[in-house]
C-alpha positions, 0 to 999 in steps of 0.5 A: 750647616743644619741638623736633620732629625731622623725619625725611625719607624718604630713599632706602633701600639696595638690600638693604632687603627691606621699604622701612621706615625704620630710621635709616640715611638718605641725608639728614641730620635737620632740627630744626624748632621748634614752640610745643607738643608734637606730637600726631601720635604715629603719624607718622614725626615724633619729638620731643626735649625739648632746646634749649627756648629756641632761636631760629629762625636764618639767616645775615646774608646771608640763607642758610638754616641748612643752606646757609651764606653765602659766606665763612662756615664750613659748619655741620653740619646735625645741630648746627644748629637751624632754624625759629625767628624769629631770623635768627642761627644757633644752633650747638650747641657741638661737641667733638673727635671723639677726645674725644667718641666711642669704639668698641664694641671689637667685630670686627663689620663690614659684610658679616659673616655669622651662621648664625642671627639668634639667633647675631647677637643673642647676639654683640651682647648680649655686645658690649653687656654688655662695653662697658657700653652698651644698645641698642634694637630699631627693627625686627625680623622674620624677615628683618630686625633693626635696632638703635640705641644707647639714646641717640637722639643716638648714632651707633651702630647696626646693620642686618642682614637675611637673605642670601636670604628662604629662608635662615637666614643673616643678614648685616650690611648697615650698621654704625656701631661708634662711640658719640657718647653721653655717659658718663652712659649707660653702664650695667652693669645693662642690658637686654641682660643677660637671663637667657637671655643669662646662661644661655647664657654660664654654661652650660659651667660645668655640663657634667659636673658635678652642682651647678655655680655657684649664683645668687651664683656666677652673679652673680659670673660676670656681673660679672667675665666679662660686666661686668654687674650683675644681680639674684639673681633674674635669676641664679637664672633664668639658672642654671635656663636653663643647666640646661635647655640642658645637661640638657634641659627636663622636658617633653623628658625625658618625651618621650625616656623610652621611647627612653632605657629602650630603649637602657639595656636594649639595652646592659645586657641584663636591665635592668627598666624601673623601673631595675634594671640586669641587672648589679646583679640578677645581682650580688645573688646574691652579696649578703646578702639584706637590702634597705633600702627608702626614698623621697626627694622630687624637686625638679624641675618635676614633683616626684614621689618616687624610691623606692630599694632597696639592699643592702649588699656583703661590704665594707660598701658600698651596693649599689644594686639598684633605682629607681623614680619615683612621684607620691607615697609611698602604698600603691599606689605602694609596691605597684607598686615592691615588685611589680617588686622581687619579680620581680628578687630573688624572695620567700624566707624568707631575705629581710629588708626594712628600712624606716621604719614608714610605714603605706603601706610596711608594708601594701605589704610584707605584701600583695606579700611572703609569705615575706620578713620586714619589719624597722623601721629602729632609727634611725627608732624612736629618733626616734619615742621622743624625739619622743613621750616626750621621753626622749633620756637613755635612748637609750644603753639603747635602742641596747644593746638593739637591738644585743644578741645574746642575749635575756638581755642584751636583757631586762636593757636593757629592764628599765632602760628600763622602770624609768625610762620604763614607757610607752616600754617598753610602746611598744617592745613592743606598738606597734612589736614587739620582732621589728621592731627588736631584732636577737636577736628578729628572726625572719629574718636581718638580720646586723648591719644594723639601720637604713636608713643605706645608703638614706639615703646614696644619697639624700644622694648625689643631693641636687643631681641630684634637681633635674634632669629625669628623664632627666638624673637617671637619667643621674647614677644610671647614671654613679654606678653605673658608676663604683662597679662599676669602682672596686670591681672594681679593689679586689677584683682587688687584694685579697690576703686571702681576705676583703674589707678591712672583714671582714678588719680586723674579724676580725684583732682576734679572733685576738689576743683568742682566744689567752688562751681555754681550749678543750676539745673536747666532740665532733668538732664541738663545742667549749667555750671559757672565758675572758673575760667570757662563755663559749661553746659553738661548733659549727664544723659548723653555724657557731653559738655560744651567744653568738649573735654567730656565728649572727647576723653569720655571721662567727666570734666570739672563741669560734669563732676559738678553736675553729677554732684548737684543731681546726686548722681554717682560720678562713676556712672558718667565714666566710660566703661573702658576705664573701669576695673571690671573692663581692666580685669576682663581684658587681662582675664585669660593667660598666654601660654608658651610653646615649650621645648621643641622636644615636647611639641606635638606636630602633624607630619604634614606641618613638620614637612612644610618648607619655609625658605628664607628671604634673599639678602644682599651680599654682606658688606665688609666691616661691622654690621649696621645695627642702628637705623637712620634717623627719621625726619626731624630726629636728631641724635646728640653727640657727646663731646669729650674734652681733650684736656680733662677727659670730661664729656659736654665741652671741647678743650678750648672751652675747658675751665679745668686748671689741670688736665689728666696726666699723659698716658693715664686715663682721666679720673673724672671720666664717667663709667 
């Protein structure tokens, strides 16, 4: 047996625009009794599987269940069952209102306005999450929204509609903010805690920061601030939605790109569209002409690769020169990037380009640059040696050969390598080439720069921003560079010595070492310096020394310092101008300006209407998106082993020396974090 709930069609209020039933009736509900489950699903009748064995009732005086007899107390029609065959009334037990009902704790009331329906829904979702109750939608369209508590026996409900059909504002027409449902219906993991709502609530925590809370942090936020228990996946989607709200979507980023570059060039004259700030281009005149190039993959929806070109200033810091976004690292992409780079830095015999040994880079450099010299990153060569020949024990000799200033010293280290691993020596000489990785054999001038660490540092700086849409990524680059230029300008202004701080600290110990050297003059510009492990003949006019350290680094060696002291010449006159305070200040003398808010842009219509289409991407794979790259050749990532006995990291259970393990069911107390 089933009870069938008959919903009579009472009069609707005058503010209803469609005349539909929404649960606010002028008459009470009547409960009729039937023998079988109804089949008229499409009608206005609803069934409730409760009070299965109730009997039809009427009072002793023949009055109906809804009309009590004289002298009898009135019976609430909502709590009376009618339609059974018995004449006795069956009343549902009642509980005092103060014990059975509770308010939702909100400040809502009939007549309250909201600018949009979205604002109203956001407000109700927040109330539901904090009150640990759920509601469902009875009816929803552009001009009406009717909701009720998920418990059909609960009195909580709300009806809102547009003020006028042409407006977007919604007003609450009817509202019952008191719940009469059981506590069993309280649910912290409810339907209103959607990823959209979570993302909107947590979005302020991502303003002005690169990373912000991770999915677990979003879970904690939802639990403590919103009272909602959400899954890790929902937290991940909420975090992604928050990123979209703050930084825009990838599709919007492509649409804005032409206008963004227009404003960037307008505010920073001389800026190239593959993102090379005019300030950095002009400042490169005061840099050593050694440029490291590399690429790093992007983790956003449309992926791609960020190509980077960077120099090193006189203080040994990264000097960001140019950036470019391409589909992948291939010969065409590198040829395009290097062609743009050539336009801003030129092609001279003084220029050195340092990169890994990727074939696409090697071919592109040989095609685009005719005069510049290409050098290999010594670190990548070392990783290739360890991976190919499994001989990590000769790395000491290898790095000594890399950093050797004199060919005689280099030959000695190569003999050590050849005696132990002939194949490695052959690989370094024939396949790689001494002139690519050895400082003393390099045909150009690469100073003390033997690796692409300066580029890798920039890549690691953007480890979080690489997940952003393109325009947001470019914003982060601009913000970083603006800060660097300002901070280093302040440092340069405060310098009280002729050289930059790092070069000054490098030169000072050489003064002390030169005191015990014997110096004799050979001619007006040449001096012979004895003492120490190595003698040297210094030419103070051409700034050379037979130890070759002065020749390559362009910073006076111990012999040059002793010669300058003997000749009564300031040692600072022998230093390359790239290391001076003057050049350091000139390199960062200008300012990099942001593009500002999009609402403040002044962009011609022909640029606004340009269409930039996103690249085609492969169909998304199932599971968590990959955000870490594959390790490059010879790169190994150490995995932390966790002991199953004590919970500590760094060893296995069999090798654990702990006398007592962690209690089962409880987390170990000595686990870090």
